[in-house]
C-alpha positions as CSV (number, residue, x, y, z in Angstrom):
1,M,80.9,26.3,-79.1
2,I,82.6,23.9,-76.9
3,P,85.1,25.5,-74.4
4,E,88.8,25.5,-75.3
5,A,90.4,22.3,-73.8
6,P,94.0,21.6,-72.9
7,E,96.1,19.5,-75.2
8,T,95.4,15.8,-74.7
9,E,99.1,15.0,-74.2
10,N,99.1,17.2,-71.1
11,L,96.3,15.4,-69.3
12,S,96.5,12.2,-67.3
13,T,94.7,9.1,-68.5
14,E,92.1,9.6,-65.8
15,Q,91.5,13.2,-66.8
16,L,91.1,12.1,-70.4
17,K,88.6,9.5,-69.5
18,A,86.6,12.0,-67.4
19,E,86.8,14.6,-70.3
20,L,85.6,11.9,-72.8
21,E,82.6,11.0,-70.6
22,R,81.7,14.7,-70.1
23,L,81.9,15.4,-73.9
24,K,79.8,12.4,-74.8
25,D,77.2,13.4,-72.2
26,E,77.1,17.0,-73.4
27,L,76.8,15.8,-77.0
28,C,73.9,13.5,-76.1
29,D,72.2,16.3,-74.2
30,M,72.5,18.7,-77.2
31,E,71.1,16.0,-79.5
32,E,68.1,15.5,-77.2
33,V,67.4,19.2,-77.0
34,H,67.6,19.5,-80.8
35,T,65.3,16.6,-81.3
36,F,62.8,18.0,-78.8
37,T,63.0,21.5,-80.4
38,F,62.5,20.3,-84.0
39,Q,60.4,17.2,-83.7
40,K,58.4,17.2,-80.5
41,T,57.1,20.8,-80.2
42,Q,54.4,22.6,-82.0
43,V,56.2,26.0,-81.7
44,H,56.5,27.9,-84.9
45,I,60.0,28.9,-85.8
46,S,60.8,30.8,-88.9
47,A,62.6,29.1,-91.7
48,E,65.5,31.5,-91.4
49,K,65.8,30.9,-87.7
50,V,65.6,27.1,-88.3
51,C,68.5,27.2,-90.8
52,S,70.6,29.3,-88.5
53,M,69.9,27.0,-85.5
54,Q,70.6,23.9,-87.6
55,A,73.9,25.3,-88.8
56,E,74.9,26.2,-85.3
57,F,73.9,22.7,-84.0
58,D,75.8,21.0,-86.8
59,E,78.9,23.0,-86.1
60,E,78.8,22.3,-82.4
61,C,78.2,18.6,-82.9
62,R,81.2,18.5,-85.3
63,Q,83.4,20.2,-82.7
64,Y,82.3,17.7,-80.0
65,R,82.9,14.7,-82.3
66,E,86.3,16.0,-83.3
67,R,87.3,16.4,-79.6
68,I,85.9,13.0,-78.7
69,A,87.9,11.4,-81.6
70,L,91.1,13.2,-80.5
71,I,90.7,12.0,-76.9
72,E,89.8,8.4,-78.0
73,K,92.9,8.4,-80.2
74,E,95.1,9.5,-77.3
75,L,93.6,7.0,-75.0
76,S,94.1,4.3,-77.6
77,K,97.8,5.3,-78.0
78,R,98.1,4.8,-74.2
79,G,96.4,1.5,-74.3
80,A,93.6,2.8,-72.1
81,L,90.6,2.6,-74.4
């Protein structure tokens, strides 16, 4: 789960840009770890565990993408994107 973040309206444009960059980097890192875990290793993981890990990954990615979209929308409103 991504940490609770302050409302975008309460942040300065610079803070929003920094938060956007941080979220994009974290999402990229998560995707790289996921790819490595499920495609590049020979470690056996039970089907039940794989389903659980995939569901958790999907939910976290959704949360990151929603937060990224929210910040991009706010930056766009401010003419800063």
